[in-house]
C-alpha positions, 0 to 999 in steps of 0.5 A: 500500500502506497501512501501518497502525501498531498502537500497543500500550499497556503497563501498567507496575505498579511495586510500592510499597516493602516493608519487609524482613523483618529491618527488620520484626523489628527494629521488632517487638523495638523496639515490642512490649510497650512502653508509649508516649505517643500524639502525639494524645490522641483518643477514637477507638480507631483512628488513621490516618496518611497518606504523610507519617505525619500523622493523617488523621482527627482526632476529638474530643480527650480528656484525655491522662491517659486517652487519651494512651498505648498498650501495644503488643501487636503490630506487623505489616506486612500487604499494605503496611499497617503496624499497631500494635495494643494497649490504651489506657494512662492515667496517674495520679499517686501523690505525685510519681511518675506511674503508667501504668494499663493498661486493656482498651480496644483501640487501633490505629495504622494507616499505610495500604497503600502508605505503608509506609516501605521502611527501618528508619530511615524506619519508625522516623521515621514511628512517631515521629510517632505515638508517643514513649517520652519524655513531654517531647516532648509537653509543649508540645502539652499544655493550658496547665494541664499546661504550667505544672505540668510547668514547675514540676517534672520528673516521676519516671519512669513505672511501670506498674500494671494496673487490678487494683491498689489505685490503680484500686479504688473508694473507699467513699463516694458522689459527687464532693465538693468541699472548701473551707475555712470562715471562720477567721483566719490571720495577722490575715486572715479566710479566705474562706468558700465560698458556691457550690461545685458538684460536678464532673461525673465523667469518664464513662470513669473512672467506668466503670473505677471510678477514684476520687481527689483533685485538689489545686489552688492557687487565689486567691480575689479581693477579689470572691470569684471564683476565679483563678490555678487551678493543679495542685498535685497532679493525680490523672490518669485524666481527673479533673483537667480537670473539677476545674479547670473546676468550681472556676473557677465557685466563689464565696466570701465574700472574705477580709478583713484589717483590715476590707478584702476582700483576695485570699487564696491557698488550697489546694483539694481536689476529691474524686471518690468512687463510690457 
């Protein structure tokens, strides 16, 4: 008599941890309606994150003053997927006070299905790798010109302004203009004279939103007439500062002189962005 052993395979399905309803409601209360800084200032409108809450698709970087914020309209957990949905927020500077500018561009942060944390603390920690309410958390990740600017002065608290307010309205004149000083004598020093001052390229997303403004820079005109040590004196934000800095670095001057010799001269330069 032969015995035949029949092996039966059992498929065991273990459901992924699910965030409790109370925890989800707590997250909604904590995040919905809040304006937050994004950890990644990317041009793409959707950011996806993996099991370690790390970005999985890194698209093109953009200026943080245009791509660096989100106004959270909705937080939801669907089929194990955690979503933050809202609209983009940019930042401009009015005097010493940064102002958030809310756009109509949709924005979404997505923690893929199966990766949703199963506790409030875990979810908050994971979201903290995507967004933050404290801009100082991001200073070290900003480009050098912004790190230098923030190191020299601590910004005032950010306030919110929509694109319908005065700050976002177009100015009356035409294209971007670059203003620089002419020949004049200050304290026996003949100031540099501009020879080549091309206009900056308008940051296209800001142009479409009809944003106008002025970026003020501190620079040094060298003995050879080149521009060095370009620093933000008064940024404008909304993506206009980067093209202003990049363009001014290409300017050329007749050097300043003292006692008949070429000398390095510090100057303050305004770069004005106007719309037709």
